[in-house]
N, C-alpha and C positions, 0 to 999 in steps of 0.2 A: 793924556793918553796912557793907558796902563802898559807897563813893561811885560813882555811875554815871558812867563816863567814855566810854560808848559813842558819843555824838554827837560830842564833840571828836575821838575817834579815827576815827570815820567820816569826818569832815571831812579829816583827814590822809590816810586811805585813798583818799578820792575825788580829792584833789589828786594823790596819787601815780598813780592810774589815769589822770588826764588828762596827767600828765607822761610816762607810759609810752606812751600811745596814739599820738601822732604818729609815733614812731619804731618802734613795734611793728606797728601796723596799716598805716602808710604808709612804713615804712623802705625796703622793696624798691622801691616806686614812686619814692621820692626818689632813690635811687641810679640807677635806670633812667633817670630824667630827666636825670641828670648824665652819661649815656652809658656806664654800666658794664653788663656782661652778667650773667646769673644765676649763672654759675660764680664770678665775682669777688665778687658779692654774698654768695653762700653762704660763701665763704672768710672774708670780713670778719666775718660774723655768727658763724661758728665761732670765730675768733680772739677776738672780744669775749667770747663765753661762757667760753672757756678762761681768759682773763685775769681775768674777774670771779670765777671759782672760786678762782683763786690769790690774789686780793687779799682775799677775804672772811675767811680765817683771820687775816690780818695785822690787819685792822680789829678782829676779835673779840679778838685779843691786846691791842691798844691799850686797848680798853674794859675787858678782864679785869684788866689791871694798873693801871687807873684813871689812865691817862695822858691820857684824854679822856672826857668824858661822852657817852652815846649820842646825845642830841639835838644836841650840838655837832658830833659826827662826821657825823650826817645833814646838818647845815647845810653842812659843808665839801664833802660829796659833791654837794650841790645847787649850790654855787658852782662846783665843777669842771664840772658839767653845763652850767651857764649859759655859762661861758667857752668850752667846746667848741662849744656851739650858736652863739655869736657868731662863732667862727672859721668854722663851716660857712656862716653867713649871708654871710660875706665870701668864700666859695668858696676858703678856704685849706686845702690838703691834705685834700680831702673824705673820702677813705677813712680817714685817720688819725683825724680828729676825729669822724667818724661812729662809728668803733669806740669812741672815748673816751666819747661820749655813751651808747652802748649799755652800756658797762662801768658807768658811773655809775648808769644806770637799773636794771640787774640787781643792783647792789650795794645799792641802797636797799631792795629787797624784804625780805631777811633782817633788815635793821636795823629796819624797821617792825614785822616780826613779833616781834623781840626786844623792841621798845618796848612792844608790847601785853602781852607776858609780864611785863615789869618793872612795868607799871601794875597788873596783877592781883596780883603779889606784894607790892606796896606799898599794897594796900588800895583799889584802884580797879577797879570792875567793867567789863569790856569784853565785849559780845556779838559774837563774831567773825562769825557769820552775818549779823547785821543790818548791821554795818559793811561787810562785803564786798558785801552786796546793794546798799547805797547807792552804793558805789564803782562797781559794775557799771552802775548807772543813770547815774551821772555820765559814765562811759566812753562809754555809748551816746549820750547827748545831745551830748557834745563831738565824737564821731566824725561824727555827722550834720551838725553845724555846720561842722566842718573840711572834710568832703567837699564841701559846697556852696561853701565859700570857695576851695578848691583849684581848682575848675572856673573860677573868676573870676580868681584871682591866681597860680596855678601853684605849683610845689613849693617855691619860696623861702619860702613862708609857714610851712612845717613847722618850721624852726629857731626862727622868731620865736614861734610858738605855744608851743614848749617853754620858751623863755626867760620868757615872760609867766607861764605857770602855775608854773614853778619859783620865780619871785619871790613869788607868792601862797603857795606851799608854805612858803617860808622864813618869811614873815610869820606864817602860821598856826602853824608850829612854835614860833616865839618867843612867841606870845600864848597858846597852849593848853597848853604843857608844864607839868604839875603839879610841885609841889615835893616831890621825894623823893630819898633817898640814892642815891649811885652804886651800881649793881649790876652784877656781872660777867655777861658773856655767857660761858657755860660753854665753855672751850676744849677741843677734842677731841684725844686722842692716839691713835696707831695701836693701842696696847695695849687701850684701852677700847673702841675701835671693833670690834676683833676679838673682844673679850669678848662684846659684845652679839650679834654675828652668830653666835658659837659657841653661845650660849644658844638662839638661834632660827635654825637653818640655813635654814629655808624662807623667811626674810625676804629672802634672796638672790633667790629666785624672784619674790617680790612686787615687789622693786625692779627686777628685769629686766622685769617686766610694765609697770611705771610708765614705764620708759625707752621701750619700744615704743609705748605709748599716747601718751606726750608727744611722741614723734617724729611721730606722726600729727597731733596738735594743732598743733605748731609748723610742720610742713611745710605743712599746709593754710592756716594763717594767714599765714605768711611769703610765700607765693606766691599769696595770694588775689587780688591785683591781676591776676596772669596768668590765673587762672581766669575772672575777670570779663571780661577782654579777649577771652578765648577764646570767651566766650558773647555777645560783642558789646556789652559795657558799658564804662563809663569811671569816672573818679574819683568822681563823685557817686554812682554805683551802689555803689562800694566803701564809701563812707561809710554808705549805707543798710544794706548787708549787715552791716557791723561793728556798727552800732547795733542791728539786730534781734537779733543773737547776744547782745550784752551785756545788752540790756533783758530778754531771755528768761530770763536767769539770776536776775533780781531776785526773783520770787515764791518760787522754790525756796530761795534763800539766806535770805530773811527768815523762812521757816517751817522751816528745817532743824533747829533745836533740838527742835521737836515731831516732825519726821519721824524723827530718829534714835532717838527713844524707842519708835517702833513697828516700825522695820526695822533689822536688824543692820547695823552699819557695813561689815562685809565684803561683805554683799549689795549695799549701796549702791555700793561701789567696783566690783563686778562689773557692776552695772546701768549705771553711768556708762561703763565700758569698752565695753560693747555699743553704747551710743548714739554713742560716738566713731566706732566702725566703721560704723554705719548712716549717720551724717551724711556721711562722705566717700564712701561708696558711692553714696548718692543724689546727691551733687554730681557724681560720675563719670557718672551717668545723666542729669543735668539737661540739657534741651534749650535752656534759656534762662535769663536773669537772674532772672525771676520765680520759676522753680522753685528756683533757688539761694536766694532769699530764704526760701522755705519750709524748706529744709534748715538754714538758719542758726538758725531757731527751735528746732531740735532741741538746740541748745546748752544749753537749760534742763536737759535730762536727762543731758548729757555733762559739760561743764566745770562747769555749775551745781551738779551733785551732787558731782563729783570734788573740787573745791577744798576745801570744808569737810569732806567725808568723809575725805579723805586726812589732813588735820590731826588730826581727832578719832580716826580709826582708829589712827594711829601712837601717839597719846597713850594709847589704851586698851590697847595690847599691850605697852607698855613701863612699867617702874617709873619712879617720879618722878625718880630720879637719872639715868635713861637717856633721858628724854623729849627733851632738847635734841639728843642724838645721833640719836635716831629722826627728828626733824624735819629734821635736817641730811642724813640719808640720802635722805629723800624729795626734798629740794631738789636734791641731787647727781644722783639718778636722772633727775629732770626735766631738769636742765641737760645731762646726757649725751644725752638724747633730742633736745634742741634742737640740740646739736652735730651729731648724725647727720642731723637734718632739714635743717640749713643747708647742709651739704655735698652730701648726696644729692639734695635737692630741686632745687638749682640745676643740678646736672649732668643730672638726668633731664629737667627742663623744657627745657633747651637742646638736649639730644640727641634726646629722644623725644617731647616735647610735654606739654601739661597733662594730658590723659587718663591718660598713663602715670604721671605723678606722683601723681594721685589714686588710681589703682589700687595703686600701691606703698604709699601711706599707709594705704589700706584694709586691705591684706594685713598690714602690720605691726601695725595695731591689732587685727585679727582674731586673730593669734597671741597678742598681749598679753592679749586678753580670755580666751582659753582658759587661758593660764598663770596669769592672775589668779585664776580660779575654782579651779584645781588647788592653787595655793600658799596662798591664804587658808584653804582647808579644812585643808591640812596644818598650817599655822601654828596654827589653832585647836586641833588635837590636841596640838601641842607645848607649849601653855600649860596643858594639863590636868594 
């Protein structure tokens, strides 16, 4: 019988969510407060995404060849994040060190997912839905708190918040890591990647859909501060809006293991895609901040379903030996979506305004929803 490691892992997930939150939810606000425009911000976010994608295979190779353990590597990434945040606090090369913080935050995500896989393979049970639900709750509470504090102390608080939570993350990692043997993170080759996509050509279409949908998600969240200002709100309203979205995810994530027993994972993916589209369209129509709060609650059915559904769906359509590759494809498609959103969002907001950005995000997600329905159905036939 496996030992239950869900709560310790949920603690690590929650701390990661709180490390991510200051620079994901308030990153654009921070750089705007430093005097940078949305185009520059979009370029910095895009460069950070690209470098994170390039660095991740190198980290995987280090673990694969047992040059370093997974928890130790996570610790080094956290230390790098803290050093970069200290530099930001001192206003040293803000664009450079902001990008380094973003790279560290993005790089932690696949390491944490690999950590949960390692725990499961070494005899420790981890309920992914429960851990993600609790991390969303932590994200919501911390966002609410930080939004209120920013109103009093300004954007200089953002790097300090990241440093503080990173310290607790390091401490929790040291105290909770179970004793198990080193395990390789499966390194991917071009040949094996092409092999999987050759077996399931419609997977290209699913990944294309994920890219469009994630472009919607990333564009909306990266420039949420602009949307709130457009509607007459400020920093505290941003904190409330982010908290509502994150808190709404909790019930669906906690109950996802039961939900996926009743509804097909492919159907859940398509449902989530539809609600991504609906959310940004309603934000486009919103006359004020209070209406935007309502649209944020729709995240229960968009990202709240998408995150666990995408993980379980990819696991369900791939063989055991291909599952790591499948998850990597989903991550890469989402990262590509973030790249597109970072660049396009900044340009559109500065050139045409917030409503145009929301309409673009809605259109991209609508196309992604249609293609998701088409290609998940085709993929189901390819597996027969």
